[in-house]
N, C-alpha and C positions, 0 to 999 in steps of 0.2 A: 786183522790184528791177531785174533784168536787162532787162526790157522798158522800164522807165523810162530806164535807161542807154542803151538802143538808140534810144529816141525822141529823144535829144539829137543824134544824128548817126551814131554816137557820137563825141563829141569826146575828145581825150586827157585833158583836165582839165574836170571838171564840178562846178560849185558846188552846194552843198547846196540852194540855192533853185531852181536849174534842175532838179535831180533831183526835188524836191518838186512842182514844176510838172508835170513829166512823170508823176509818180504821180497827181496830181490829174486829169490828162487821161485816165488809164487806168482809174481806179477809179470806179465809179458811186456808191458810198457807202462809208462807214466808212474814211475816210482814216486811215492809221496816225498815231499820236502821234509827235512829234519824237524822243523817246528810243527809240521802236521802230525808226524809220528808221536812226538812228545806230548802234543795236545791230546791226541787220542788216548795215550796211556794215562794222562792225568784224569781224563774223563772216565775211563774204566775204573781207576782207583777211587774216584769220587762216587761212582755208582755203587761200588763194593762197600764203601764206608757207609753210605746211606741205608744199606740193607739192615743195619742195626747190629749185626754180629761182627766178629773179627773180619777184617778185610781179606777177601780171598786173593785179590790182586792188589799189589801196592807198587807204585812207581816211586823210586828214590831218586830225586833229581840230583842230589849231591854225588851219589855213586854211579848215577846213570845206569840203573838196572831195575828190572821188574822182578818182584818177589811174588811167587805163587805159594802162599802159606797154607792153602786148603788142599789136603791130599786128595779129597774127592774131586776137586776141580782138575787137578793134575791127572787123575785117573780118567776122568771124562775126556779131557783134551787128548790123552794118549790113545784111548781105546774106542772112542766114538768119533771125535772130530778127525783125528789123524788117520785112523783106519778107514773111515768113510772117504776121505780125500784120496787115499791110495787106490781105492776101487774106481774112482771117477777119472776119466781121461782128460776132459777139458781143464785148462788152467784158467785162473781168474783173469779177466780182462776188463778194462774200463767199459762203461756203457757207451752209447752212441755219442759222437761228438756233436755239439751244437754250434 
């Protein structure tokens, strides 16, 4: 999820469709279902809220968008996560099938 957010730039506000497009570009197969994506976003937002400070990641279910309000997180996603991914060749793929 964080890689897909990083792929958007990352922008301060990312629509669900932009995020889904980012996930589609990252995953070679087994795209998560819509409810799985929104559930993961809700959990990320919940974890951010529990940290005690202003939420760095917030999922707005009504607008169907992710808000990255922490500029340090945006910087990290852009220059650490996204830059690292560009240096690595393999794409994400699911684990072994059971």
